[in-house]
N, C-alpha and C positions, 0 to 999 in steps of 0.2 A: 503493499500499499506504500503511494508517493504521499509525502506531508505538503501542507501549503504553506505558502511562505509566511502568514501569520502564524502557523503552529511552530514551525522553526526560531520565529525571532520569541514566541515565547517560551519555548525552551531554552533558549539560549539565557536569556534572561532571569528566567528561575534558576539556572545554576551558578549565577554569581550574585555573591552576598550583597543586599545593598548597600549602598556608600551610606556610613557615617551609622550602620545597625551596628552595637558592638557585639562582637561571639560571647557567647557565656563560658566562661572556662570557670574549672570548681577555685577556689583558692581557700587557704587555709590560714586560721587564727592560731598561733602560736601563743601560748601562754607561760609564761617564767616569773614564778614566785614562791611565796610561803603557804603556811597551812590556811590562813586565811582565804584562799582562791582555791587551794586543791582539791582534789579528787578523794574522798571518802569510800569507804567500804563498808558493809553490813557490822562489824565489830565495833564501828565507830556511831554509828545513828545514834541518837537524830544529826548530831554535828554534821554542817555540808558547808562547803567550800564556794564562794561566789561562784566561783569559775564551772561548776556542776550546772548551775542555774542560767550561763549565758547563752548555751546555746538556744532555750527558747524564746530570747528575742533578736535572734537572728534566721534571715533566711536560709532556707537548706541549703543552696550552693554556695557558703560560707561554713566550712567544717573548723571547729574547734577543736585543738590536742592542748590539751590543757598538761602541760608538764610541771606545774607547779608543786612542790612536796613539801610536806609536815618540816618546820624545824631548820628550813634552810634560808640564809641569808646572800646577798647578792655576790660576796666571796666564796662562801662554801659551796654554791651551786657551781659555781666557775671551778674552782678545786677539786670538785668530785666529777668533773668531765660532762656536767649534765648539760650547760650550752654547748658544750662542742659536739650532742648528740642532737641539740635542736639544729645547729647548725649543717651538721650532716645531710637533714632531711631537707630544711625548709628551701624553697624555691621562690623565683623570680615572680611578683606581685604578692606574696604573702605579707602576714603581717606580723609582726613579735611585739606582743603585749608585756612588758615587764615592770614587776609589783615587787620591790623588796622594801623592808625598814624594821619591820618588827625584830627581826635577830641579829639586823644589823647593830641594832643599839645592845645587846647584852655584852659591854665590856669586861665583863670577868670570863669570856670566851674567846680564845685568842682566833680560835678556827673559825668564829663567824663574825667577831666584831669589826666592823668599818667606822670612820670617822668621818662625821658627813660631808666635811667638807674639802677633803682629800682623799684617802683610801675609797670612801662609799663613792662619790663621782669617778673615780679612776677605774674602780670595778663596773660600774655603769657604762660606761664609755666603751667597754668590752664587746657590751649585746649592742649598742648602736652601731659599732662598727664592724661587727661579725654580718649582723642583718642588712647593713649597706651593701657589704663588701660582694653577698650573695643575692643582690636582685632586691631583698625584702626591705618592707618599710618598718621601721622601729617606731614604737610609742611608748612616752614614759607614764606610768602612773603611781601618783602618790598614794601611800599606804592608807589603807581602810582603818577608821579610827574604832580603839576600844570603846566600849560603855565606862565612863568615867562620869560622875557628877559631885561637882560640890554641894556642899552643905545649903545653900543658897537655889538648887536646883539647877544647874549653869552645867551646861555638858563641858567636859573639859578635853582640851590637846593632851595627848600623852606621847607624841614623837617628836617633842622636841625640835633639832633644826634638818631632820632628816628631810621632811617635806617641801622646807626651804632650799634645800640644796639640791632636790630633783625641779624644782620651776626654777631653781637658775640654770641648771644642765639643759634642761628644754631648750630653754628660749637660747642658750648659749650655741646649741648643737642643731637648732631650727626643727627640734623634733615636737611632734604634737604632746600635748601634754590632759593629760585624763586626771582632773582632780578631786582622788577620790577623797583625798584626808578632808577636806575642806566642806564638801557636800555629804561626807557620811556624819560630819561633826553638824552640821543644819538639820540633818536628818533626826539625830540624835537628842538634838534640842527640842526639837519639833515634837517627836514622841514623847518625850520628858523619861524619867528616873523609873516610872513604874512599868510603861508599855515597852520601853529597850527589853525588857527582861524578856519578853515573848519573841524576840529577834534573834536574840544570844543562845549559847547552848545552853540555859536552865534547867536543868531536871530537878528530879527526886535527889539527886547525890551530887550534883555537880553544880556548880554555880560558876559559870564561865565566862568572863565579859569580854575576852577575845574572839572566841569563835563563834561559828553562827548554826542556828538552826535553819529550816526549809524557809520560813518567812523571811528571815533576815539573810539570808544570801539570794535570795530571788529578788529583795527589797538593794541589794548591792549592786547584783547583776543588771538592774535595770538601771542604775545609775551610769554603771561603765556602759552600757550601750547608748544611753542618752548623749554622754560626752563623744564616743565614736561617732556619732552624727554629727555635734556640735562643731567638733574638731576640724569632719570632712573627714575624718580618716575612712569614715562608710559611708556610702550614698542613701537617700530614703529607701530606697529600692532594696538595700541589704537587711535592714531591721522591720521589728514586727512588734507586735502590742504592746509597746511603750505607754500604750493609755490604758490598757487592759487587764484583768486581774489574771495572775498564774497561779493554780490550784496548787499549795503544797504538796498535795499526794502527786504531784509529777515528777518531783525529785524519789529516786530510787537510789539504794546502795548496793552494788553489786558483791558478790563475796572476794574478800581480797586475793590477791593472786598468790598464786604459791611460790614460797621463798626459794 
């Protein structure tokens, strides 16, 4: 059967991508951080890292690879080879979100401690340089705040100079900044001393003012997603549910991997 000129022209047009139409390519958001963001397992439930809830706010074309690990600082994450493991698989166009500080503050532990304006910034630059060298985009985040209130009911900052050091480094290096410390502190203030207990890992046997339960992890992940949108790291098409409820029942804890 012979084709008409119109049929031939239509077939040729269909075979060529339209100018300006972006090709959908899967991207990965890698997360380097500490226990506040890390994946938790069944033996730790209901403790929940905010990285576990972040995928609920991102479209499926953007995968979250959560490399955050309990107890790590910007230094120990590097010294244990964990940054090298991320850089071995990260690809051009991917994102590397970096949030450390909680364990960098531990001055009595030389394996983790960094000083805000010197070694802390020096280690964070390794993440920035490593991501850039592989064509990925680095993003810095200030540490999410702990639950601490003064006698007058005012939410108290707990991270000293570390958030300021991250802000200064982001500005100097022209890197997007997710100011989760400031946003979470404002959220805890708005909720108040009693209601914030329902966001942290307060159980019958534990009063944990650092780590989250499912509602707290969801709330912080929402802050992160909004900041990724505000800083234009992500486009509106990349995010979802920013103004919708995310049920705590969506959080699940898989069995701990075999050691």
